[in-house]
N, C-alpha and C positions, 0 to 999 in steps of 0.2 A: 816633542818639538821639531817646527818645521824644518826644512832642508832649506839653506839658503838658496837662491836663484843662481844658476852659472851665468857665467859671462859669453860675450859671443865667442870668445878664442876655444873656452872651454867646449863648447856646445860643437863647433866647427872642427875641431881634433876628434871629437867621438863620431861625428858624421863621415869625417873622412877615414875612417876604419872599415867603410863599406865600399865598394869598387865603384857603384852608384855615384855616390858622393864624394869621392877623391878629390876633386879640384875644387870643393866647397871651402871659404876662407870666410873670416868674420866679418868681412863687409858685406857676404852675401846673404848675412842673417839681420831680420829687423824684429824687434822684441816688441810683443804684444801687451798693450796694457794689462796689469795684474787686475782682476776683477774678482777671479775666484779664488779659495782660500786653499785647493788642491793641488794646481797644476801652474807650471809657466811654459810660455807659448814663445816659438821664435818662428817666424815666416822666412820661407826659403824666398827669397826674391826671384821672381822669374820663373818660379820652377810649380807654381799653384800647391803647394805644401806645406807643412805645417810641424813643427816640432813640438810634442806633446809632452811635457818632464815632470812626474811627479813629485811633489815636494812634502807629501807626509808619508812618512816611514810607514809601513805596514805594521799593525798591531799584532796580527794573528797568523802570520804568515812570511815567507821571505820575500825579499827584494824580487828576487826571480820570478817566484809563484805569483807574485802581485802584478808584475809586468806583462808574465804570460795570461793571466786572467783577463787581463786589461785587453790585451792584442787577441785574444780568442775571441771577447765579445764585441771587437769591431768585425772580426771576420765573420759571426754569426749572424748579425745585422744586416750585413751588407746587402743580400737579396732584396732587403724589403726598400731598397735605393731611396732611403732617408737617413742616411749615415754616412761619415765620410769613409773614405776606402784607405785602409791599412794598407802602407807601401815598406817600413821596414822596421824592425826592431832594434835599438841600440841596446846592449844588455848591461846591466849594472856593473859599475865600474867604480875605482877609485876615485876618479874624476865627476861622475854621474852616479851616486850612490844607489838611485832607484831607476836606473836606466831610462829609456825614453822613448817614444814610438813615433816614428812618422807618416802622416795620415793627409788626405785631402784638406786644401785650406779652401773652406767653403766661403765663398765669396758672397756677402748681402747685405743685412741690415737685422738688428733686433726686432723681433715682433712687434707690429702697432695694434697696441689692445686697445680696446676690444676688438676693432676691425678685422686681425688678421688671426682673429683666435682661432677661426675654424680651420684654418691651414696648420696649426698643431693639432687637433682634432683627426684630421685627415693623415696626418705623419705619425699620430699615435696607431692608429686605426690599420696601418701599413704593418708597423712594428709588432704588432701584436698578432696580425695574422700570420706571421712566421710560422714554419712548421715547429714543433715541438717534437725532440729528439727521446727516442725510447730511455727510460729511466737510465740505464747503464750508460748511456751517451751524452748525458747532460753535463759531466764532471768536463772542465773544472769549476765551470759555472754554478753557483749556489741554486740548487733546487728546493725550494720552499712548499712544502707539501701544503701546511697550514698557515697561511699568510696572515692571519687574523690573530693565531697563538704567536707567531713569531714577532710581529709588529708590536703586539701589545708586550712583549718581553722587552723590545726595545723600549719603548716607553715608560717602562718601571724603571730600567736601569737607569735614565735619563731625567727621570723626573726629581730623584734626591738634589739636583743642581737647584731647583727651585728654591729650596731653602739655602744654598750655597751664595747665590746671588741676591738674597733678602727679597725674593718677589713679594708683591704687596699681598698680604693675606687675603683678600678676597678672591685675588688670582689663583692661589692655591687651592682655595674652597673649591672655585667653579672647577680647574681640572682635576682636583680629588673626585669631583662628581662623576666628570668624564670617565674617570678611570676606573671608577667603580661601576660606572653604567658598561664598561667595555668588558669586565670580567664577568658580570651576571650574562653579559650577550653571549660569550664563548661558552659559559656555562650552560645555559638554558635556551638559547634561541638559536644558535647558528646553525644547528643539524636542520632546523625546519626549512632552511631556505636553498637545500638542496648542496650537490656538489660544487662547490666554486668554479669558476674557469682558472685554467691554467695555462699561461702563454709565456713567450718570452716579455721580459717587462726592461723598462730603464730605469725604474727605483728614484728617480732624482729628476722628474719632470716638469720643474717651473718652468716659466717662459724663457726665461734667460739660458735657458741650456738650448736653446733653437733657434736658427739664423734661416732668415726667410730669404730664400735667392732671387735672381732677378725674371725666374720663369716663375716665380710665384710658388715655389715648394717650400715648405718649412723642413730644416733638417734638424735634426736631434745630433749634438756634437760632443756630448759628454758621456761615454760608456764604462765609466770606471766601476759603476754598483750594477749593471746589467745582472739579470738571474732570471730564474723561473720562478713564477708566481703569481701573484694576482693582478691583472689587468685594471681593476678598478682602484688600485693605490694610484697608478699614475695617471688616469682620470681627474682623479681628485686632486692629485698635487698642483696639476696643471691649472687649476681654476681657483684654489683655496687662498684666500688672506690667511696668514701671511705669505706664503709661497709666491704668488704673484707681484709682491712688493720687492721680491730679494733682488733684483737684477735692475741696478739705477738707470740702466738705459730704456728699460723696459716696464718697470714695477706702474703698477697701479693696483686699484681695486674695483674688482667685477660686479657689476649689478646681478640680479637676481637672474634677469632674463639674458644677460648673456652667459650664465652656466648653464641656463637650461638650453639655450641655441649650441653650445659646444655639446652638449650629449648627445642633441638631434643629429647634428653632422657628424659625430663619432658613430652612432649608431646607421645612420645611412652607409657610412663608409665601410662600417666591418661586416655588416649583413646580418640577418636575423637571429641566424644559428647563436653567432655568440654574444648577439646583442640579450636574447631570451636568458642566457647562463650570465652574464654581467649584470642586469638589471636588478634584480634581487639584493646585491652587494655592494651597489652604490652608495647608498647613505651610510650603510653600518662603515663601509670602508672609510667614506668621507670623515665621519665622526673619528674614527682612529687614525687616519694619515694627518688630521689637525692636530690631534694630540702626538704624534710622531713629532711633527715640525716644529711646534710649540717647545716641546720640552728639548728637542736637538737645539734650538733657541739659545735656552737656559745653560746647555752645556757650553754651547760658543761663549757666551757671557761669562760662565765660569772660567774657562780657559783663555781668554784675552783672545781669542782667535783672529779678532779682525786685527791686531797689531801688526799682522804681517802685511798690511796692505797698505794701499797709497792713502793719505788723510782724508782726500774729500771720499773716498769709496769707503773707508772705514767709517766715516760719519755718517754716510747713508745707511753702513750694516748695523752701526748701533741704534738708529732710529729706527730701523724695521725691527729690531729685536725688542727696543721699549716699546713699540706699540703693540707687538705680539703678545708681550705680556700686562701689558694693561688691562685692568678689570673690563673696560668699557668696551674694549676691542672683543675681547673674549665672549662678553655677552651678544656682541653684536652678530659673532659666527655663530654662538649655539643656537642662536635664533633660527638659523637654516634647518634646523631639525627639531628645535623645542618648541620654537613659537608658532603663534595662530597661521602663520602663512610662510609653513616650511616649505623646504625646497620638493618639488614632485618629480620624480624619475620613473 
């Protein structure tokens, strides 16, 4: 169950417990529109800061541990210069059961697609280039040694929701065929591609999680799912329908040439060594990431997740989920790797 969004007085009291924010009152706070499912945001007027308040109770850890995970994600991403800086942590309390983070308020606009897609590619390249700590130093961030197997497990857990939401039989057939392909690939082909690259990843790289600044940089602002894993998943998620339609402020469907241009820009930014390691995994991870997104959408529908959003945003989310589960949409997406004009990476 979603936690109710706190009011300005509650947020101000929590901030006032920290010396740096002792003078903050409710009038110093401005709520941001509720676009996403996971967080409420309050802007600190004239401070250049944002209070980021989780709304989904963690399922597999304590509230303290979940907040510490997010805080460490922001700290480790900071050297990329493509994420907000963390300024303070508000611990979980009776008033804020999941706590909150105070981070930079990134001023800018949602990416204008496809024109500004290259800025997202450059941002991901900077994030993926971050040094990876020794295995014993990667905690508390998740460290996914076999990203394909781990993602396939997520797909298989969420695929059951296709029946719950009464997805069209042809949609279930096509998704079932893709899951069968993923199982065969893992069993028979994955090893032949060599050791997959392992980097810091954001895991939720849809375009709506980026803000383009006035200086022309794309900043990634949602680090709750950061981990060490496959950068090919981030590359796919940034350019795949339905992920590119998710955010109402920048949703669109990319053309094939937009996707290929994005990948070229990413490779130029990231350099030949990482390019060589990632390239063989791009298409397999694209197929798997599409499965992950589509089956997660089925879970969102089954859980009525959009009910917490404003009516206009909820209507957009429902439309995106409808489109993602439509058999014709699924066939169009699959043509990226099954059709006569498949993507070439």
